[in-house]
C-alpha positions as CSV (number, residue, x, y, z in Angstrom):
1,M,0.0,0.0,0.0
2,S,1.3,3.5,-0.8
3,W,0.1,7.1,-1.1
4,R,1.4,10.5,-2.2
5,A,0.9,14.1,-1.0
6,E,1.8,17.1,-3.2
7,Y,1.8,20.6,-1.9
8,P,3.7,23.8,-2.9
9,K,6.3,23.4,-0.2
10,H,6.7,19.6,-0.1
11,S,6.1,16.3,-1.9
12,I,6.0,13.1,0.1
13,E,5.4,9.5,-0.9
14,A,4.7,6.8,1.8
15,R,4.8,3.0,1.6
16,V,3.9,0.4,4.2
17,G,7.3,-1.4,4.5
18,G,6.3,-4.4,6.5
19,E,5.4,-5.7,10.0
20,G,7.4,-6.0,13.1
21,S,7.4,-5.5,16.8
22,A,8.3,-2.7,19.2
23,T,8.4,-2.5,23.0
24,V,6.8,0.6,24.7
25,D,6.7,0.9,28.5
26,G,7.5,-2.9,28.8
27,E,4.6,-3.9,26.4
28,A,5.4,-5.7,23.2
29,L,3.4,-4.3,20.3
30,R,2.8,-5.3,16.7
31,V,3.8,-2.4,14.4
32,L,3.6,-1.5,10.8
33,Q,6.6,0.3,9.3
34,I,5.8,3.2,7.1
35,D,8.6,4.6,4.9
36,Y,8.4,8.1,3.7
37,S,10.5,9.8,1.0
38,G,10.3,13.1,-0.9
39,W,11.4,16.7,-0.6
40,I,10.6,19.9,1.2
41,T,11.5,23.6,0.8
42,L,12.4,25.6,3.9
43,S,12.2,29.1,2.3
44,T,9.2,31.4,2.4
45,S,10.4,33.2,-0.7
46,P,8.9,31.8,-4.0
47,A,12.0,33.1,-5.9
48,A,14.5,31.2,-3.8
49,R,13.1,27.8,-2.9
50,P,15.9,25.2,-2.6
51,I,14.6,21.7,-2.5
52,Y,15.9,19.3,0.2
53,P,15.4,15.6,0.1
54,L,13.9,13.8,3.1
55,K,13.5,10.3,4.4
56,A,11.4,9.2,7.3
57,T,10.2,6.1,9.0
58,A,7.2,5.7,11.3
59,L,6.3,2.7,13.4
60,Y,2.5,2.6,13.7
61,S,0.7,0.4,16.3
62,P,-2.7,-0.7,15.2
63,Q,-3.3,-1.9,18.8
64,L,-2.8,1.7,20.1
65,S,-4.0,3.4,17.0
66,R,-1.0,5.7,17.0
67,I,2.6,6.1,15.9
68,V,5.0,4.8,18.6
69,K,8.3,5.9,16.9
70,F,9.1,8.4,14.1
71,D,12.5,9.1,12.6
72,I,13.2,11.8,10.0
73,E,16.3,12.8,8.1
74,V,16.6,16.0,5.9
75,R,19.7,16.8,3.9
76,T,20.2,20.5,3.5
77,A,23.0,22.5,1.8
78,G,26.1,21.0,3.4
79,S,24.4,19.3,6.5
80,L,22.2,16.5,7.6
81,A,19.4,17.0,10.2
82,R,18.1,14.0,12.0
83,E,15.3,13.9,14.6
84,S,13.6,11.0,16.4
85,I,10.4,10.9,18.5
86,Q,9.4,7.9,20.5
87,L,6.4,7.0,22.7
88,K,7.8,6.2,26.1
89,R,4.8,5.5,28.3
90,I,1.3,4.0,27.9
91,I,-1.4,5.2,30.3
92,R,-4.7,3.4,30.2
93,N,-7.8,4.4,32.2
């Protein structure tokens, strides 16, 4: 399964890469890996819009109905920016 989003400042394609498992707060979860690729612009000026490639991976838990980990990498002029967000705790009522 795949999908694509096109906007003036970015273009992203996503594909479900497979199934796996992740542990959050001591609980083993089944996750789907979603791989993203595309480009973004970081400028607000339409005349100077450099295009930067991006790659990202999300681990989605159907059991929790949410992303439990998200990693992104954006290559800009001369540098590489990496960020990661991870769910650390599950609180149930």
